[in-house]
VMD Tcl script that draws the C-alpha trace (Angstrom):
set ca {
  {16.67 -22.27 9.41}
  {13.56 -21.07 11.24}
  {13.40 -17.74 13.07}
  {10.63 -17.65 15.67}
  {11.30 -14.37 17.46}
  {7.98 -12.66 16.73}
  {4.84 -12.83 18.86}
  {2.37 -12.40 15.98}
  {2.03 -12.72 12.21}
  {5.14 -11.78 10.20}
  {4.01 -9.50 7.38}
  {7.18 -8.53 5.52}
  {10.89 -9.22 5.27}
  {14.01 -7.94 3.53}
  {17.56 -9.22 3.07}
  {20.55 -7.01 3.76}
  {22.49 -6.28 0.55}
  {25.35 -8.55 1.66}
  {22.97 -11.45 2.40}
  {24.08 -11.79 6.01}
  {21.03 -10.35 7.76}
  {17.25 -10.33 7.43}
  {14.80 -7.73 8.73}
  {11.28 -8.98 9.49}
  {8.17 -6.91 10.26}
  {5.26 -8.12 12.35}
  {1.83 -7.49 13.79}
  {3.62 -7.44 17.16}
  {4.64 -3.85 16.23}
  {8.33 -4.72 15.95}
  {10.93 -5.09 13.23}
  {13.62 -7.61 14.11}
  {17.03 -7.95 12.47}
  {18.66 -11.37 12.71}
  {21.50 -13.36 11.19}
  {20.33 -15.34 8.17}
  {22.69 -18.24 8.92}
  {21.97 -18.75 12.61}
  {18.79 -16.85 13.46}
  {20.65 -14.89 16.14}
  {18.77 -11.67 16.78}
  {20.81 -8.47 16.49}
  {18.30 -5.61 16.68}
  {14.68 -5.17 17.77}
  {13.13 -1.94 16.50}
  {10.06 -0.84 18.48}
  {9.45 2.67 17.16}
  {6.00 1.92 15.75}
  {2.72 2.04 17.65}
  {0.83 -0.25 15.26}
  {1.36 -3.45 13.32}
  {4.29 -3.18 10.90}
  {3.24 -4.02 7.34}
  {6.37 -3.31 5.27}
  {10.15 -3.23 5.47}
  {12.97 -2.47 3.02}
  {16.76 -2.27 3.28}
  {18.75 0.53 1.64}
  {21.29 -0.44 -1.02}
  {24.11 0.77 1.23}
  {23.03 -1.63 3.97}
  {23.13 1.15 6.55}
  {19.43 1.95 6.82}
  {16.04 0.26 7.02}
  {12.64 1.78 6.35}
  {9.47 0.29 7.84}
  {5.80 1.10 7.24}
  {3.02 0.61 9.74}
  {-0.65 0.74 10.56}
  {0.27 3.73 12.73}
  {0.31 5.73 9.43}
  {4.07 6.35 9.53}
  {7.10 5.16 7.62}
  {10.23 5.25 9.75}
  {13.89 5.25 8.71}
  {16.41 3.83 11.17}
  {19.96 2.52 11.43}
  {20.19 -1.19 10.65}
  {22.94 -1.97 13.16}
  {21.69 0.03 16.14}
  {17.95 0.55 15.67}
  {18.42 4.31 16.14}
  {15.58 6.22 14.51}
  {16.66 8.70 11.83}
  {13.32 10.02 10.71}
  {9.58 9.34 10.88}
  {7.49 10.27 7.84}
  {3.88 11.08 8.68}
  {2.54 12.29 5.35}
  {-0.03 9.54 4.85}
  {-3.55 9.77 6.24}
  {-3.97 6.00 6.60}
  {-1.85 2.93 7.26}
  {1.36 2.42 5.25}
  {1.34 -0.94 3.47}
  {4.45 -0.76 1.29}
  {7.87 0.91 1.08}
  {10.63 0.89 -1.55}
  {14.02 2.64 -1.78}
  {15.21 4.31 -4.96}
  {18.43 2.97 -6.44}
  {21.10 4.96 -4.63}
  {19.02 5.36 -1.47}
  {18.12 9.04 -1.70}
  {14.32 8.62 -1.95}
  {11.62 6.33 -0.60}
  {8.29 5.50 -2.21}
  {5.51 4.54 0.20}
  {2.05 3.16 -0.53}
  {-0.93 3.55 1.76}
  {-4.59 2.79 2.33}
  {-5.09 6.51 1.61}
  {-4.80 5.44 -2.08}
  {-1.58 7.36 -2.76}
  {2.02 6.56 -3.54}
  {4.24 9.24 -2.03}
  {7.90 9.86 -2.86}
  {9.95 11.60 -0.18}
  {13.51 12.31 0.86}
  {14.71 9.42 3.01}
  {16.46 11.60 5.57}
  {14.36 14.71 6.04}
  {10.92 13.64 4.77}
  {10.60 16.36 2.15}
  {7.74 15.31 -0.12}
  {8.79 15.21 -3.77}
  {5.58 13.95 -5.33}
  {2.30 12.21 -4.58}
  {0.97 9.82 -7.21}
  {-2.83 9.67 -7.22}
  {-4.85 7.35 -9.44}
  {-5.73 4.22 -7.52}
  {-9.33 3.91 -6.36}
  {-8.38 1.60 -3.50}
  {-5.61 1.33 -0.95}
  {-2.09 0.76 -2.28}
  {-0.78 -2.63 -1.16}
  {2.62 -2.84 -2.88}
  {5.19 -0.58 -4.52}
  {8.42 -1.26 -6.36}
  {11.01 1.08 -7.82}
  {12.27 0.08 -11.27}
  {15.94 -1.00 -10.94}
  {17.18 2.06 -12.84}
  {14.77 4.54 -11.19}
  {12.83 5.16 -14.42}
  {9.44 4.40 -12.85}
  {7.55 3.22 -9.78}
  {5.03 0.37 -10.01}
  {2.16 0.02 -7.54}
  {-0.56 -2.55 -6.88}
  {-3.85 -1.92 -5.16}
  {-7.12 -3.09 -3.67}
  {-8.66 -1.75 -6.88}
  {-7.22 -4.71 -8.81}
  {-4.77 -2.73 -10.93}
  {-1.04 -2.45 -11.38}
  {-0.03 1.09 -12.31}
  {3.36 2.37 -13.39}
  {4.47 5.97 -12.88}
  {7.34 7.67 -14.71}
  {10.19 9.01 -12.57}
  {13.57 10.62 -13.14}
  {16.27 10.74 -10.47}
  {19.39 12.83 -11.10}
  {21.65 12.91 -8.08}
  {19.72 14.85 -5.46}
  {16.88 15.81 -7.80}
  {13.63 13.91 -8.31}
  {11.21 14.54 -11.18}
  {7.84 12.85 -11.61}
  {6.09 12.17 -14.88}
  {2.74 10.83 -15.97}
  {1.17 7.44 -15.41}
  {2.69 5.04 -17.97}
  {0.06 2.31 -17.81}
  {-2.84 0.83 -15.87}
  {-2.96 -2.98 -15.94}
  {-6.19 -4.70 -14.89}
  {-5.44 -8.35 -15.58}
  {-6.26 -9.57 -12.08}
  {-10.01 -9.27 -12.65}
  {-10.67 -6.35 -10.28}
  {-9.37 -8.39 -7.35}
  {-6.65 -7.18 -4.99}
  {-3.04 -7.03 -6.19}
  {-1.04 -7.90 -3.10}
  {2.54 -8.01 -4.34}
  {4.79 -7.16 -7.26}
  {8.45 -7.40 -8.22}
  {10.58 -6.10 -11.09}
  {12.76 -8.34 -13.23}
  {16.47 -7.57 -12.67}
  {16.76 -5.95 -16.11}
  {13.80 -3.67 -15.41}
  {11.84 -4.83 -18.46}
  {9.08 -6.82 -16.75}
  {6.89 -6.82 -13.66}
  {5.48 -9.87 -11.92}
  {2.30 -9.34 -9.90}
  {0.37 -11.57 -7.50}
  {-3.23 -11.29 -6.44}
  {-6.44 -12.51 -4.89}
  {-7.39 -14.19 -8.18}
  {-4.93 -17.02 -7.36}
  {-2.54 -16.06 -10.16}
  {0.96 -14.76 -10.71}
  {1.17 -12.65 -13.88}
  {4.06 -11.20 -15.88}
  {3.59 -7.97 -17.80}
  {5.75 -5.55 -19.73}
  {7.31 -2.84 -17.61}
  {7.17 -0.52 -20.59}
  {3.47 -0.56 -21.50}
  {1.73 -3.07 -19.20}
  {1.01 -5.51 -22.01}
  {0.84 -9.23 -21.30}
  {1.16 -10.79 -24.75}
  {0.94 -13.69 -24.78}
  {-0.80 -13.75 -21.40}
  {1.60 -15.13 -18.79}
  {-0.35 -16.68 -15.92}
  {1.08 -18.97 -13.27}
  {-1.69 -20.56 -11.24}
  {-1.86 -21.17 -7.47}
  {-5.44 -22.41 -7.76}
  {-6.58 -24.87 -5.11}
  {-10.10 -26.08 -5.82}
  {-10.51 -27.01 -2.14}
  {-9.87 -23.46 -0.92}
  {-10.11 -19.83 -1.92}
  {-6.40 -19.21 -1.56}
  {-4.86 -15.90 -2.54}
  {-1.30 -15.21 -3.70}
  {0.06 -12.69 -1.22}
  {3.78 -12.62 -2.04}
  {6.09 -12.71 -5.06}
  {9.75 -12.01 -5.85}
  {11.94 -12.26 -8.95}
  {15.32 -13.96 -8.54}
  {18.46 -11.80 -8.90}
  {19.54 -13.72 -11.99}
  {16.09 -13.43 -13.57}
  {15.57 -17.16 -14.15}
  {13.09 -17.89 -11.37}
  {10.11 -16.42 -9.56}
  {9.00 -17.40 -6.05}
  {5.43 -16.90 -4.82}
  {3.53 -17.65 -1.63}
  {-0.17 -18.05 -0.85}
  {-2.69 -18.08 1.97}
  {-2.66 -21.89 2.11}
  {0.95 -21.69 3.28}
  {2.33 -22.97 -0.03}
  {5.46 -21.51 -1.65}
  {6.13 -22.22 -5.32}
  {9.29 -21.62 -7.34}
  {8.73 -21.13 -11.08}
  {11.20 -21.31 -13.95}
  {10.33 -18.25 -16.01}
  {11.39 -19.55 -19.44}
  {9.20 -22.64 -19.16}
  {6.34 -21.23 -17.06}
  {6.83 -24.32 -14.94}
  {6.83 -25.05 -11.21}
  {10.18 -26.55 -10.24}
  {9.91 -26.61 -6.45}
  {7.21 -26.53 -3.77}
  {7.86 -25.59 -0.13}
  {5.26 -26.57 2.48}
  {7.03 -25.77 5.74}
  {4.67 -23.08 7.05}
  {1.53 -23.63 9.14}
  {-0.15 -20.38 8.14}
  {-0.56 -17.99 5.24}
  {2.66 -16.90 3.54}
  {2.77 -13.10 3.62}
  {6.20 -12.38 2.14}
  {8.92 -14.06 0.09}
  {12.40 -12.82 -0.85}
  {15.43 -14.21 -2.67}
  {18.84 -13.76 -1.09}
  {21.11 -11.39 -3.05}
  {23.08 -14.35 -4.46}
  {19.90 -16.18 -5.50}
  {20.81 -19.33 -3.56}
  {18.34 -19.01 -0.67}
  {14.74 -17.97 -0.17}
  {13.26 -16.38 2.95}
  {9.53 -16.70 3.63}
  {7.41 -14.97 6.28}
  {4.12 -16.27 7.58}
  {1.07 -15.72 9.74}
  {2.44 -18.65 11.78}
  {4.81 -16.08 13.40}
  {7.95 -17.49 11.78}
  {10.48 -16.72 9.06}
  {11.90 -19.73 7.20}
  {15.15 -19.67 5.22}
  {15.82 -22.49 2.80}
  {18.28 -23.27 0.04}
  {17.51 -23.28 -3.66}
  {20.37 -24.17 -5.99}
}
mol new
graphics top color blue
foreach p $ca { graphics top sphere $p radius 0.5 }
foreach p [lrange $ca 0 end-1] q [lrange $ca 1 end] { graphics top cylinder $p $q radius 0.2 }
display resetview
């Protein structure tokens, strides 16, 4: 299925928790919610005044958060598009957003080099993580809320300790600083379902797996997108819900599915006509959604 409702590059996407809907974010300043099976559009959110770079669905399925070049992250109702709250704490564009497990907090990453954690419904700032020397391009909350991982223009993946108890959030120290991408941009990351590993993707044409506990990569785990005819970059990555596979997408428009245990490519998707900016497994692990600079979202089966 191909969704072609956007007027410009599609930068991010997210599945609803029940796998029925997809939210896609675009340079056309909109987020669109559509049925994954038919492509029928249900909601168009137009609250942003700049290109929308990030989108994430709450675990309850009721809310969506989107981040934009307009320097805001906005929380809104998934079924109606009604805005709940606009967070304006960043001083530069918002590139990444991630919900905590349970949906009480949101972590947002920005070109202002910070990761900020704030209450999803009133914007109260809980903590601001500072350490990156370049803009933050991706963030991901560990599945059990024990840390937040972030990737940056500075070429590092950093992990920050967190504790969430009900309505209370507590921040700890930086756990590790991983520099395995050779000082080149880290565009995307994803946690393994068990929370023990992180997969990161970058401008060095690689997908890398590292320990979520200490950032070690022993033995080094590199999966290569290298194309000797181009300077492609890996812009998107996601770990399957069952933990067996990883999907990644690059600026040549190629999507690869890897079997983790064998470090082996098992499927290649070439349906896009532009750079692949985002990839995401469906909650049941049977489908993959991919978003591209060609203005489309593709949904295809993988079983």
